[in-house]
N, C-alpha and C positions, 0 to 999 in steps of 0.2 A: 504494500500500500504506500502511496505517496500523495501528499496533498500540501497546499499552501493555505494558511489561515491568518487572519489579522489577530494580533496579540490580544487586543481588548475584547474582541468578539469571543475569542477562545476562553479568556479568563471569565467572562460573563457566564458562559455555559458551564465552566468548571465550578463557579461559585454556586450555581443552582443545586449541584449534587453534594456539596461539601457537608451540608447539614445531616446527611444520612450515612456518611462514611464513618465506619468504626475507627476510633483512635487507637484501639488496642490490637485489632486483628489485621494482619497483613496478607494472609493467605487468600487465594482465590475462592469465591468471587468477592468476599467481604473485604472492604478496604481498597478495592480496585475499581477502575472505570473501564467499561467496554467501549472502544472507539471503532465505529463502523463507517465506511464511506457510503455515500449515496450519490445520486446523479448530480445534485447541485450543492452538496455540502457533506457534513459528517454528523452522525448521531453519537451521543455520549449517554451511557446507561450505567447506573450504579445501584447497589442494594445493600441492606443490612439484614436481609431475609425477612424483616417485618415490613419495611418500606422499600419500594423500588421507584426510581425516578429516571425518566428518559427525556433528554433535551436535545436540541439540534442547533447548528449554526452554519452559516454560509462558509464555503471553502472551495478552492479550486482543486478538484480531485484529478490528479494526473494518472494514478494507478489505483484500482479498487482494492479493498481488503479490509481486515479488521484485526484488532489486537487488544489484549487485556493489560492495562498498565496500572502501577501503584498510584492511586489518585492523589494523595497528599504530596508525595514527592513531585509528581507531575505539576500540580498546582503551584507549589513553591518554586519549582524550576522556571515555569513560564512567568510567574510574577517578577522574578529577578532578571528575566531575559531583556536585553537592552534594546532590541530592535523591533520595528513595527510589524513586520510580516515574518512569519515563521514557516519554515519548510520541515515537514515530517517525512522521513523515509524509513519504512518498516522493512526489516530483513529478518525473516523467521520470527523470533520472539524478542528482537532488539529494535529499538527505534533510535534513529539518528536525528538530532534537532540542530538546525543552524539558520542563519539569517537568509531569508529568501531573496533579498535584494543584493546580496554579496557585499554589503557595506562593512561587515565585520568579519572576524575570524573565529567567533565562538563556535565550538563544536561540542555537542552534548550527546551522550549515549545513556539510555535508560533501558534496563532489562525488564521485559514484561513476561506474560504467560500466554499460552495458546487461547484463542478466543472461545474455543469450544468448552473451556472450563467454566464459562459463565452459562449456567443452566436455567436461569430464570427466564420465563416466557411472558410476553406481554400481549396476550390474545384478547382483543376487545371486540371481535367481530359480531358476537351475538348479544352484546349489551345494549340496553336502551338508555342513551344519555339524555339528560334534561338540562337545558341551558338556564342559567340564573345570572342576574347581574352581579359581577364581581364585587361591587361596592356593598351590595346587600349581604353577601356571604362574609366579607371582611368585617362589616359592622356587627353581625351576629356573633362572630368569633370574639371580637373585642369586648362585647357586652357580657360574655359568659365564661370565657376560658380562664380568666383569673381565679375563678372559684374551684377549678378542677384540682383534685388531689394529685400527688406524685408519690409513687411507690407505696400506696396504701394497701393493706392486706385485703381490703374490700375492693376487688379488682374493678368493679363497675365504676368506682369513684375516680379511677385513673384515666378517664376519658371524657370526651364531650358527647353527650347524648343528643342525637338528632332524630326527629320523628316527623312524619306527616300526620296531621290530625285535623279533621273537619275543614279541609281546604287550606290549612295553614302549615307552614314549616316552622317547627319549634326547635330551639337549642337550649340545653340545660347543662350547667356545670355545678358540681357540689363536691365538698370534701367531708360532708357529714356535720359540719358546724356552720356552714353557710351555703347558700344556693343562689344561683343567678339564672334567670329565665328570660328568653327573648323569643318573640314570635313575629312572623311576617307572612304576608300573603303575596307571593311573587307572581301569581298568575298560573304558571305551569308548575305542578307539584311533583316531585320525585317520590316514587313509592319506596319507603324504607322497610316495608314488610314487618311492621311491629316495632320499628326503631332500631338504630344502630349506635354503637359506642365507639367513637374514633379516638385512639390513644392520644394523649396530650402532646407527645412529641410530634406526632404527625400533624396535629392541629397547628402547632407553631410553625412547622415547615410550610404547611399550606398557606398560612397567613403571610409569610414572607413572599411566597410565589404570587399571591394575589396582588401584592403591591406593585408588581411589574407586569401585570396582565390586564388586558381589556376584554378578555373573553373567559368564560368559565362554564363548564358542564360537568355533571357527575352522574355516575351510575353505580348501583349497588349490586354486587354479585354474592348473594346469600349462600349459594352452594359452595363457594370457596372462602366464605367469610371475609370478603374484601370489599373495599370501595375504591372506585376509579375516578380520578379527576383529570379533566383536560383543561389546560390553560394555554396561553400563547407560547408556542414552541416547546411545550412541556406536557408530558404524561406522568402522572403521579399516582401510585397505587399503594395502599396500606392495608395490612390486616386489621381486622376489627377485634375489639375485646369481646371474648365469648363469655358473657355473663348477663344476668338479669338486672336491669336498672330498676331502682326502687320507684314506687309511685310518687313522683315529685309533687303531684297535685295535692297530696295529703299534707305536704309540708308548708305550702303557701297559705297563710291565714286568709279566710274568706272575708272577714270583717275585723275591725279594730275599734277600740274605745276612743282613741285620739288620732286625728290626722293633723300633723304638725308641719308647718311650712318654715323653712330656713333658707337664708341666702347661702347658696352652695359654696361660694368662694370663702365667705367669712367662716362657715362651718369647717371647711377643709383646712383652712389655716389654723384654726383653733385646735383641731385634731392633730395637725402636724406639730404644733408647738407642744401640746401635751405629750405626744409620743416620745419626746426627748427624755422625759422623766418617768415614763411608764416602766413599771417594774418588770424585769426579766424573770422567767421566760414567758409569763402570761401576757405581757403587753397590755394589761388591763387599764382602761380609763373609765371614769364614771361620767354619766350624763345626768345631771340633776335638774329636772324641769320644775319651774315655778311659773306663776302667771307672767307671761310676756317675755320669758327668757329661758335659756338653758345654760347651766354652768358646766364647763368641761374641765374635769379634775383628774389629775394623775399624780402619783407620788411613788418614791422609792425610799425605804428606810435608810437613814444615814447618808442619803444623797441629796434629796430635795423634793419639792412639791410645786405644782403649777395649777393655777385656776384661771380660766378664761371665761368670758361671758359672750353669748351670741343671742341677739334678739330673735324671738319667734312668736307665733300666735297661740301658744299653749295657754289654755284657760282652765285646766283641771286642778285637782288636788296635787300637792307636791309629789313628784315621782322620780325616783333614782334608779337607773339601770346601768349595767356595766357591759362593756364590749371589748374585744381585742381591737386595739387601735389600728392594726394593720388591715383588719377586715373593713373598718369604716373608710380608711384611706383608699383602699382598692375600689370600693363602690363609688366614692366621690370622684375618683379618677376617670370613671367611664360615663358618669352622668354629665350631660352637656348643658342642661337648662340652667337659667340664672337662679332658679329656686329648686330645692329638693323637697320632696314630700316624704315624711317619715310617719309610718303607722305604728302605734304602740297601744298595748292593752294593759300590761303590768310589767313589773321588774323581772318576771320569770318567763314571759311569753316572747316568742320570736318577734323581731321587728322587721318591717317591710319598708324598703326605700325605693322611691320611684322618681323617674325623670318626668318633669312637668310637660315636656315636649314629646315624650314617647311613652304613651300609656301601655304599650305592648312590651315593656321591660319591667321586671320586678327583681329586686335583690332581697333575699331573706337572710337575716343574721341571727344566730342563736345568742342570747345573753349569757354573761358569765355570772357565777355566784358572787354575790357581794360579800 
């Protein structure tokens, strides 16, 4: 195989696959990238056996072929390469890299592996893809993924739950102590056949890909327990978490004693200030509501104490409730409206926080023991 490719275009393609390359495993196919020539360019494919990503870039293909190369070493090599256009010449399982314009004398050799060691297949012929606006998918991920657990023994909590229900597309993230829910009506709904759980690592990779794509389509392959995504110049496949997701509708309170309005930025800054002196590891802060205001309080023995006050429309009896400060900060970071609505019933009942400009988003936070 022999081809000439622009350095920046090649680096862009390599950067798409870096997130799924194992940093520990260097044997084929994990930790490697399959490079294949096509008529007007090259395809790059990599996998960690849970996720597989294929991308493409333009190239001047002089001789067809394919090879398996160590992905990180290749990426580091190209990043440091001084010249704009790169010529790759593959001989058996070795690739020679040099300046295609003959302006320099840099000669690089990288040892690879036979392409047939890459056994992962990307067959999408019989799948039904549904197109969705990339901005809609990105927004739903942003609204919910922060609440997903990592390495929890309850496997279902380690992924983002996606389901179609009553003509809507729903996304839910939870770690058992908080829950975030977003729903949208995109027009055409993909069938998730009872809901799917996408691993949080795959969700984060997808979110990065969405930032650089103006197209998006997805298809669920329940027989293989996978979901397939198509984006601009990218095919991304991930295995799903094989577990039953809890009934999240039972977690979201249907009604509340108090509906409290606060200025989002004032509340966010008060939480941020209090977080500095919140005791480790609980990160607990107290919200003490009295008529017309809430006092945000945090303290650490032998270190210090902070109290801040934020105006609000609270009119009930004095109420004090405690939360993990990080949980409040995370929610306030995804709410965009000038005011945030907080639903409370008691110091032991879950709180619900909502965006005044997006009634299809709800964040539930469990209180801490005072």
